C-alpha positions in Angstrom: -37.2 175.8 287.2 -36.8 178.7 285.4 -36.7 178.3 281.3 -33.1 177.5 279.7 -32.7 178.9 276.5 -29.8 177.4 274.2 -28.6 178.3 270.7 -29.6 175.4 268.3 -28.6 175.1 264.6 -31.3 174.0 261.7 -31.2 172.8 258.2 -34.1 172.4 255.8 -34.6 170.9 252.4 -37.3 171.2 250.0 -39.2 168.0 248.5 -41.7 167.1 246.4 -45.0 167.3 248.3 -46.1 163.2 248.1 -46.4 160.4 250.2 -43.4 158.9 251.6 -41.0 161.8 251.0 -40.6 162.9 254.6 -40.2 159.3 255.5 -37.5 158.4 253.5 -35.9 161.8 254.6 -36.1 160.6 258.3 -34.9 157.2 257.4 -31.9 158.6 255.8 -31.5 160.3 258.8 -31.7 157.5 260.8 -29.3 155.4 258.7 -26.7 158.1 259.3 -27.2 158.3 262.9 -28.4 162.0 263.0 -30.6 162.4 266.4 -33.0 165.3 265.9 -34.1 167.6 268.8 -37.1 168.6 266.7 -38.4 168.3 263.0 -41.1 170.3 261.1 -42.5 169.6 257.8 -44.8 172.3 256.1 -46.2 172.9 252.6 -44.5 175.6 250.3 -46.7 176.3 247.2 -48.9 173.9 245.7 -46.3 170.9 245.3 -43.6 171.3 247.5 -42.7 170.5 251.2 -40.1 171.9 253.4 -38.5 169.7 256.0 -36.9 171.3 258.4 -34.4 169.7 261.1 -32.9 170.6 264.3 -30.0 168.1 264.6 -28.3 167.3 268.2 -25.1 166.2 265.8 -24.6 167.4 262.5 -21.8 165.3 261.7 -23.1 163.4 258.7 -25.5 165.8 257.5 -23.2 166.8 254.3 -22.4 163.2 253.4 -26.3 162.4 253.7 -27.3 165.2 251.5 -24.8 164.3 248.7 -26.0 160.6 249.1 -29.6 161.5 249.1 -29.1 163.9 246.5 -30.6 166.8 248.5 -29.9 170.5 248.7 -29.6 170.9 252.4 -29.5 174.4 253.4 -27.9 175.6 256.6 -26.8 175.7 259.4 -29.3 178.4 260.3 -29.6 179.8 263.8 -32.9 179.5 266.2 -33.2 179.0 270.1 -34.6 176.4 272.1 -36.2 176.9 275.2 -37.2 174.4 278.2 -38.6 175.1 281.3 -41.8 174.1 283.7 -45.1 174.2 281.9 -47.0 177.0 283.7 -49.4 179.4 282.7 -47.8 182.2 281.2 -44.7 180.3 280.7 -43.6 182.2 277.4 -44.7 185.9 278.3 -41.4 186.5 279.8 -39.5 185.6 276.6 -41.3 187.3 274.3 -41.5 190.4 276.4 -38.0 190.7 276.6 -37.6 190.4 273.0 -40.6 192.9 272.5 -39.0 195.3 274.8 -35.6 194.9 272.7 -37.9 195.7 269.4 -37.1 192.0 268.0 -39.7 190.3 266.3 -40.2 186.5 266.5 -40.6 185.4 263.0 -41.8 182.0 263.7 -41.9 179.5 267.0 -43.3 176.1 268.0 -43.8 174.4 271.1 -45.3 171.5 273.0 -45.4 170.6 276.7 -44.1 166.9 277.5 -46.9 165.8 279.7 -44.8 165.6 282.8 -44.9 169.6 283.6 -42.2 170.7 281.2 -42.4 172.1 277.8 -40.0 173.0 274.7 -40.3 175.7 272.8 -38.2 176.5 269.3 -37.8 180.0 268.2 -36.6 182.0 265.5 -35.9 185.4 265.0 -34.5 187.4 261.9 -31.0 186.6 261.2 -30.0 190.3 261.8 -31.6 190.4 265.4 -29.8 186.8 266.4 -26.7 188.1 268.1 -28.9 190.8 270.0 -31.4 188.1 271.1 -28.8 185.9 272.4 -27.8 189.0 274.8 -31.5 190.0 275.6 -32.6 186.5 276.3 -29.3 185.6 278.4 -28.6 182.7 276.1 -26.6 179.5 277.6 -23.5 179.6 275.2 -22.6 176.2 276.0 -22.8 174.5 272.7 -23.7 171.0 274.3 -27.0 172.8 275.2 -28.7 169.4 275.0 -26.7 167.7 278.1 -30.2 166.7 279.6 -31.0 164.6 276.4 -29.6 161.3 277.7 -28.8 159.1 274.5 -28.0 155.4 274.1 -26.7 155.5 270.8 -24.2 152.8 269.2 -21.5 154.7 268.1 -20.5 154.5 264.1 -16.8 154.0 265.2 -15.6 151.8 267.9 -11.9 151.8 269.3 -10.6 148.5 269.0 -8.0 147.0 271.5 
């Protein structure tokens, strides 16, 4: 399968670097039924941690931030890539960006253990639109149709 590349929005907040901070944040997201495509946490300075989320549905993020007293910044834009895990799977993607003089500012990937991979790719905001063209990004804003979810709905129609 060739690589599929989709736009994805992400948000971040910075919290005290202490045990349980990430857990509380993830618990609040689950309570608000925010399903995550990806999550990342990393230290920022000596006593702070940045928590980055890539939500499948960002509907309740504003409410969550207000309720939790968080300064949630975003949406920011990135790309999520998935394809078959094979030697050099990311070379073509990076080469296309390199040929267009677009720098990859950060990225993270993982194999799924079943022959596929997922990869999150960030470029500088001023290069984002051009990167979409260079990478032939699928513009369908329902990018994760492959992600089958069994979520109970917050609101159900009553007959």
